[in-house]
N, C-alpha and C positions, 0 to 999 in steps of 0.2 A: 439168787434170788430166782423163787420161782416166779416161772410167767402166769400174769395174771390171765392169759385167755385159755389157761388149763383150769381154772378155777372157775371160769364164768355156764358153763354148763352146767353146773352143780347147782346155780341158784335158780336157773327155771325147773330144775327138776323138785327143788324143795318147794315153790311156790304150787307148784301142780299138787304135790303132796296137800297142804292148805287146800285148795280147792277142793279135791277128792274128800278128804276129811271133812268138812264144813259140813258137807250136804249131811253130816250126823248129828251136829252140834244138837238140831232141835230135841234129839231124841232125849238128850241131859240136862240143858237149860230151858227156861221158858222162852227166852228170847235171845237167841242166839247172838243177836249184834250187840246187847249186854256183855257178851262173856270176855272175861278180863283172864288173860293166861296168869300161870302162877307166877309171884315175884320175882321170882329165882327167873325163870326164862325170860322174862322181861330185861331183867339185871344182863343175862349173858349175854343179848342180842344186843342191847343195845349201850350197854358202858364195858362190861367183860371184854369181849372181841373187840369191839372197835378201840378198846384201851391197850391193847399188847400191842407191840412195837415191829413186830417183823409179821409176817405175810405165814413164817412155818410157824409161828409162835400158834396165832388163828387157825392156821391148818390141824396144826398137832390138837388144839385144845378143842375143837367142835369135831374134826374129821375122827378122832381116837376116841376121845373122852367122852363127848355129847352124842355122837352118833352109837358109839359101843352100846354107850348108858340106852339110849332109844330102841335099839335092835331088842336089849335085855327084857326092856318094859312091856315091847311088842309080846315076846316070848311068853312073859307071865302071864299078859291078862287075855291072849287070846281066847283060850278057855271060855274067859268070861266074858265076852265080846257077842254082841247079836249075830247072828248066822250072815247077815245081810252084810256088817261090816268086814268078814274075817280075807273074803276077796281080795278087800282094798289095804287092808291092811300085812296081809301075805304078799301085796304088786309094791307095797312100802320097803317091806322086811330087807326087799330084795333089793331095790334100789340102795338102802341104809347101808346094805351089806358092801354094796358099789364102792359107796362113799366111805368107810372104812378103810378097806383096799386100796384104793385110790389113793388117800391121804397116806397110808403107810406108804405107798411107791413114790409118792414126791418129797416124802420125808429123806426116807433112806438116799434120793439122788442129791435132793437141793440139801439137806440140814445134813451138812458134814464135818463142821468144828467140833469140839468139843463146848466151847460158850453155846454155839445153837443146839445143839442136840441138849444143852443140861437147860436152855431157856425154855426148849419145846416141851420137854418134860413135865419143866415148873408146870408152864401154863394145862396141862393134862393134866396132874392132878388136881389144880385150884378146879377146872372146869368139871371134874369128875365127884369133886364134892360138892359142888355147888347142885347138878342133877341128882345126887343122891338126895339131897334135901326136899328137890322139884317133884321127884317121882314120891314121895311120901302123898301127895296131894292127891296122885290117881291109885293108890293102893287099893282104896276102897270102893272098887268100880260096882 
C-alpha cells in the first residue's frame, strides 16, 4: 500500500491553488462567498474519491484523471483568461503536471497486481467521465 506521508504534501499544494485562484473569483461572480463549484466537482471531492476503497484507486482517479483534465482545461483556457491570471495558471499547471507524474510513479511502484491495476484503471475512467461533464461549465469563459 502507498505510504500516506507521500501524498500529504500534495494536499498543501492544492490548498495553495485555491488561495491563488480565489482572488480572481470576484472578476467572474458578484459575490465570491456565494460561489458554488460545479456539482460534478462536489461529487468527486465529497463522494466519489472518499467512496473508493483503496488509496491506489483514489490516487489513480485524482492524480491521473482529474489532474490531467485540469491541465487540459488550463491549456484550453489560457488564451481566454485575463493577463493577470496567466502567471498564476502557469504556476498551477506546473504543479498539476508534477501531480500527474507523481501519481504515475507511485502507481507503477505500488499498484502491481492485476486486480489493483484494474481497480485503478476503472476509477480513472469514471473520474475522467465526471471531469468531462464538469468541464462543460467552464467552456464558455
